[in-house]
C-alpha positions as CSV (number, residue, x, y, z in Angstrom):
1,M,-15.9,-6.6,-25.9
2,S,-17.0,-10.3,-24.7
3,D,-13.4,-11.2,-26.4
4,S,-10.3,-9.2,-25.3
5,T,-7.7,-10.5,-23.9
6,I,-6.5,-8.8,-20.5
7,G,-3.0,-8.5,-18.5
8,L,-3.0,-8.2,-15.2
9,L,-0.2,-7.5,-12.9
10,H,-0.3,-8.7,-10.1
11,P,-3.0,-10.7,-8.7
12,G,-2.6,-9.7,-5.1
13,E,-6.0,-9.6,-3.3
14,M,-7.2,-6.4,-4.8
15,G,-6.0,-7.4,-8.4
16,A,-7.1,-11.1,-8.1
17,A,-10.7,-9.4,-7.3
18,V,-10.5,-7.2,-10.3
19,G,-9.6,-10.2,-12.5
20,Q,-12.0,-12.1,-11.1
21,C,-14.8,-8.9,-12.7
22,L,-13.5,-8.9,-15.8
23,A,-13.3,-12.8,-16.3
24,G,-16.8,-12.9,-15.6
25,A,-17.6,-10.4,-17.8
26,G,-16.2,-12.6,-20.8
27,H,-13.0,-11.5,-21.1
28,R,-9.4,-13.7,-21.1
29,V,-7.3,-12.5,-18.5
30,L,-3.8,-13.6,-18.2
31,W,-1.1,-13.4,-15.6
32,V,2.5,-14.2,-14.8
33,P,3.5,-17.4,-12.2
34,E,6.5,-17.0,-12.3
35,G,8.6,-15.9,-9.5
36,R,5.0,-15.7,-7.8
37,G,4.2,-17.9,-4.6
38,A,1.8,-20.5,-3.9
39,A,-0.8,-17.9,-2.3
40,T,-0.9,-15.6,-5.5
41,S,-1.0,-18.9,-7.5
42,A,-4.3,-20.2,-5.5
43,R,-5.6,-16.7,-5.7
44,A,-5.5,-16.4,-9.5
45,A,-7.2,-20.0,-9.8
46,A,-10.1,-18.8,-7.7
47,A,-10.5,-15.9,-9.6
48,G,-10.5,-18.0,-12.7
49,L,-7.4,-16.3,-14.5
50,T,-5.2,-17.7,-16.7
51,G,-1.4,-18.1,-16.5
52,V,1.1,-18.1,-18.7
53,G,4.4,-19.3,-19.0
54,G,7.2,-17.5,-21.0
55,G,7.2,-15.1,-18.3
56,L,6.3,-10.6,-18.9
57,A,7.3,-11.1,-22.5
58,E,5.0,-13.6,-23.7
59,L,1.9,-11.5,-21.3
60,V,2.8,-8.4,-23.1
61,R,3.0,-10.3,-26.8
62,R,-0.5,-11.4,-26.0
63,A,-2.5,-8.9,-23.9
64,E,-4.6,-6.2,-25.8
65,V,-4.8,-4.3,-22.3
66,I,-2.5,-4.5,-19.1
67,V,-4.1,-3.7,-15.9
68,S,-1.3,-2.6,-13.0
69,V,-2.7,-3.3,-9.7
70,C,0.5,-3.0,-7.4
71,P,1.9,-2.0,-4.4
72,P,2.5,2.1,-5.1
73,H,5.9,1.9,-4.5
74,A,6.7,-0.7,-7.4
75,A,4.3,1.1,-10.3
76,L,7.0,3.4,-11.9
77,D,9.3,-0.4,-12.1
78,V,6.3,-2.3,-13.3
79,A,5.4,0.5,-16.3
80,R,9.4,0.4,-17.2
81,R,9.3,-3.2,-17.4
82,V,6.0,-3.3,-19.5
83,A,7.3,-0.4,-21.7
84,G,10.9,-2.4,-22.1
85,A,9.0,-5.9,-22.9
86,G,7.3,-3.6,-26.1
87,F,4.2,-3.0,-24.7
88,E,1.8,-1.3,-27.3
89,G,-1.7,-1.7,-26.0
90,V,-3.5,-0.1,-23.2
91,Y,-1.8,0.1,-20.1
92,V,-4.5,1.0,-17.2
93,D,-2.5,2.2,-14.1
94,A,-4.7,1.6,-11.3
95,N,-2.2,1.8,-8.1
96,A,-2.5,4.4,-5.2
97,I,-0.4,6.9,-6.9
98,S,0.3,10.5,-6.9
99,P,-1.5,12.4,-10.1
100,A,2.6,13.4,-10.7
101,T,3.5,9.6,-10.2
102,A,0.7,8.9,-13.0
103,R,2.2,11.4,-15.2
104,E,5.5,9.9,-14.8
105,V,4.0,6.5,-15.4
106,A,2.2,8.0,-18.9
107,G,5.5,8.9,-20.0
108,I,7.2,5.7,-19.6
109,V,4.4,3.6,-21.4
110,E,3.5,5.7,-23.9
111,G,7.4,6.7,-25.0
112,G,7.0,3.1,-25.2
113,G,4.4,3.1,-28.1
114,A,1.1,2.1,-25.4
115,S,-1.2,4.2,-24.7
116,Y,-2.1,5.1,-21.5
117,V,-5.0,5.5,-18.4
118,D,-5.0,6.8,-14.9
119,G,-6.9,4.7,-12.7
120,G,-7.7,4.8,-9.6
121,I,-9.9,2.2,-7.2
122,I,-11.9,2.5,-3.7
123,G,-13.6,0.0,-1.9
124,T,-12.3,-3.6,-0.9
125,P,-12.6,-7.2,-1.2
126,P,-14.4,-9.8,-1.3
127,V,-16.3,-9.4,-4.7
128,A,-19.7,-8.0,-4.3
129,P,-22.1,-5.9,-6.7
130,G,-20.6,-2.8,-6.2
131,F,-17.7,-3.6,-3.6
132,I,-15.4,-1.3,-5.0
133,R,-15.4,2.0,-7.5
134,L,-12.9,2.2,-10.3
135,Y,-12.3,5.6,-11.5
136,L,-10.4,6.3,-14.7
137,S,-9.5,9.2,-16.6
138,G,-7.4,9.7,-20.1
139,P,-7.8,10.1,-23.4
140,R,-8.9,5.8,-23.6
141,A,-10.7,5.6,-20.3
142,G,-14.1,5.1,-21.4
143,E,-13.3,2.1,-23.5
144,V,-11.7,0.9,-20.3
145,C,-15.0,1.6,-18.6
146,D,-16.7,-0.4,-21.5
147,L,-14.7,-3.5,-20.3
148,F,-16.4,-3.5,-17.0
149,D,-19.4,-3.7,-18.4
150,G,-21.9,-6.8,-16.7
151,S,-19.4,-6.7,-14.2
152,L,-19.3,-5.8,-9.9
153,V,-17.1,-3.6,-10.2
154,D,-18.0,0.2,-10.4
155,A,-16.3,1.6,-13.3
156,R,-16.7,5.4,-13.8
157,V,-14.9,7.9,-16.2
158,V,-13.9,11.4,-14.2
159,D,-15.2,14.0,-16.0
160,H,-12.5,16.8,-15.1
161,D,-13.3,20.3,-15.5
162,T,-10.5,22.3,-15.8
163,G,-12.3,25.5,-15.7
164,S,-13.8,25.7,-12.4
165,G,-10.8,23.1,-11.2
166,G,-14.3,20.5,-10.3
167,A,-14.2,16.9,-11.0
168,G,-17.4,14.7,-11.0
169,A,-17.4,11.1,-12.2
170,I,-19.9,9.6,-15.0
171,G,-21.1,6.0,-14.6
172,A,-20.2,2.7,-16.0
173,G,-20.4,3.0,-19.4
174,A,-21.9,6.4,-20.1
175,I,-18.9,7.8,-21.7
176,G,-17.6,4.4,-24.0
177,A,-18.4,4.0,-27.2
178,G,-15.0,3.0,-28.2
179,V,-14.2,-0.4,-28.7
180,I,-11.3,-2.4,-27.4
181,G,-10.5,-5.6,-29.7
182,A,-11.4,-6.4,-33.3
183,G,-8.2,-4.5,-34.0
184,A,-9.0,-1.1,-32.3
185,I,-5.8,-1.2,-30.1
186,G,-2.8,-0.8,-32.1
187,A,-4.5,1.0,-34.5
188,G,-4.4,3.8,-32.0
189,A,-8.0,4.2,-32.4
190,I,-10.0,6.5,-30.0
191,G,-14.5,6.0,-29.7
192,A,-16.1,8.9,-29.2
193,G,-16.7,8.1,-25.8
194,A,-13.0,9.0,-25.3
195,I,-14.1,13.1,-26.0
196,G,-14.5,14.6,-22.3
197,A,-12.5,12.2,-20.4
198,G,-10.4,13.7,-17.3
199,A,-6.8,14.4,-18.2
200,I,-4.6,11.7,-16.8
201,G,-3.9,12.1,-13.3
202,A,-7.6,12.7,-12.2
203,A,-8.5,9.6,-11.2
204,S,-5.5,9.3,-9.0
205,A,-6.6,12.9,-7.6
206,V,-9.6,11.3,-6.2
207,K,-8.0,8.6,-5.0
208,M,-5.6,10.4,-3.0
209,A,-8.3,12.6,-1.7
210,Y,-10.0,9.9,-0.5
211,A,-7.3,7.9,1.4
212,S,-5.7,11.1,2.1
213,W,-8.9,11.2,5.0
214,T,-9.7,7.2,5.6
215,K,-6.3,6.1,5.8
216,G,-4.7,9.0,6.9
217,T,-7.4,9.5,9.9
218,A,-6.3,6.1,10.8
219,A,-2.8,6.5,11.4
220,L,-4.5,9.8,13.5
221,L,-6.3,7.5,15.6
222,L,-3.6,5.2,16.0
223,A,-1.2,7.8,16.9
224,A,-3.9,9.0,19.3
225,R,-3.7,6.0,21.7
226,A,-0.3,5.4,21.0
227,L,0.6,9.2,22.3
228,A,-2.3,8.0,25.7
229,R,-0.3,4.8,26.3
230,A,3.1,6.6,26.4
231,E,1.7,9.0,28.7
232,G,0.6,6.6,30.9
233,V,-3.4,7.6,30.7
234,E,-4.6,5.1,27.9
235,E,-7.2,3.8,30.2
236,T,-8.2,7.4,31.3
237,L,-8.7,8.0,27.1
238,L,-10.9,5.0,26.3
239,A,-12.9,6.0,29.5
240,E,-13.3,9.3,27.4
241,W,-13.9,8.3,24.3
242,G,-16.5,5.8,26.0
243,I,-18.3,9.0,26.9
244,S,-18.3,11.5,24.5
245,Q,-16.8,9.5,21.2
246,P,-18.6,6.2,21.6
247,G,-16.8,3.5,18.8
248,L,-13.7,5.0,18.6
249,E,-12.3,2.3,21.1
250,A,-13.5,0.0,18.3
251,R,-12.5,1.9,15.4
252,S,-8.5,2.1,16.5
253,A,-8.7,-1.5,17.5
254,G,-10.0,-2.0,13.8
255,A,-7.3,0.5,12.2
256,A,-4.8,-1.7,14.2
257,E,-5.5,-4.8,12.5
258,S,-5.6,-3.5,9.2
259,A,-2.2,-1.7,9.7
260,A,-1.2,-4.6,10.8
261,A,-1.8,-6.5,7.5
262,K,-1.3,-3.6,5.3
263,G,0.5,-0.7,6.3
264,W,3.6,-2.2,4.9
265,R,2.0,-1.0,1.7
266,W,0.4,2.3,3.1
267,I,3.6,3.6,3.6
268,A,4.4,4.4,0.0
269,E,0.6,5.6,-0.3
270,M,1.0,8.2,2.6
271,E,4.3,9.9,0.7
272,E,2.6,9.5,-2.7
273,I,-0.8,11.8,-0.7
274,A,2.1,13.9,0.9
275,A,3.3,14.7,-2.4
276,T,-0.7,15.4,-4.1
277,M,-0.7,18.2,-1.0
278,A,2.3,19.7,-1.5
279,A,1.7,19.9,-5.4
280,A,-1.6,21.4,-4.4
281,G,-0.2,24.2,-2.3
282,L,-1.2,22.5,0.9
283,P,0.6,20.8,3.7
284,G,2.4,17.7,3.3
285,G,3.2,16.8,7.0
286,F,-0.4,14.8,7.8
287,H,0.7,12.1,5.4
288,Q,4.2,12.5,6.0
289,A,3.6,11.3,9.6
290,A,1.3,8.6,8.9
291,A,3.5,7.3,6.8
292,E,5.9,6.9,9.7
293,I,3.0,5.9,11.4
294,Y,2.5,2.5,9.2
295,R,6.7,2.5,9.1
296,R,6.8,1.7,12.8
297,F,3.3,-0.7,13.1
298,A,4.1,-3.7,13.9
299,P,3.4,-6.5,11.3
300,A,0.5,-9.0,10.7
301,D,3.0,-12.1,12.1
302,S,3.2,-9.9,15.2
303,A,-0.5,-9.5,15.6
304,G,-3.0,-6.8,16.9
305,L,-3.2,-3.5,18.5
306,E,-1.7,-4.6,21.5
307,A,1.5,-5.1,19.6
308,G,1.1,-2.6,17.2
309,L,0.7,0.1,19.8
310,D,3.5,-1.6,21.7
311,A,5.8,-1.1,18.3
312,L,5.2,3.1,18.3
313,V,5.9,3.7,22.0
314,R,8.8,1.8,21.7
315,N,10.1,3.3,18.2
316,S,9.5,7.3,19.8
317,P,12.2,8.8,20.9
318,D,13.1,8.1,24.8
319,R,12.2,10.8,27.6
320,S,13.8,9.4,30.1
321,D,16.8,12.3,31.1
């Protein structure tokens, strides 16, 4: 398990952190510099990743496992490109997508001859012990879980009980008896640890449920403050928060900072959550509205809470008449 070759698409902030942990666990982690900027190259170098010439085709040729960590709106396109390049190893989609989208990605990569493992990441860099949980599901989830043995990623296989509707997480390595490498991939080998691993979509469901609260409530907090600003009562609201909800003003500032930096990629994530809710017979409107909040929010180069709230108010309908 210490000599697997893993392709990473792509080394953004989270992807580079995951790649760093895999490299630290003894794996060779490849990425494609072609078409990427200087900041991405710097992250990849700092994470100990190996750039490959020849583009995606060369990465596909050399990798036994490919891990996709990209903005959710790009998940399907990345899968199509990998499948189109002829990848027949294990494809791990660790993106913030709905269970339905996860199954669509699975159909794409399996149609090209690869195996599919569903993944959902909870947590944020910087790299530190247990800084993220990587939830995994699908027949070969245990094998992928084993890749992270000895790393700072807390990888867990979701044990999805379709009888009771419940899903539990089995800790890192508890399921993996399967071995990636040494010819296991390509021969279609499924280790004994694959038995009992949750269905494809289970890991994504964990991610969707979790982010529905964390990022959904952040959007609601921003909307509440923008409403008070639009109505001219923001200072009164902040004073009331100080009395009855201490810390909420600071949380709203933190939500604004995060939205400015990453809100552009949370738009599609909120839409994926809305679709997940609707598929479960729950209202999807909460998170469609959250997507709109992040769509309107000022980007990072506009900086900060004030610019973000002003953008929300400025993009609200004119009620002057």
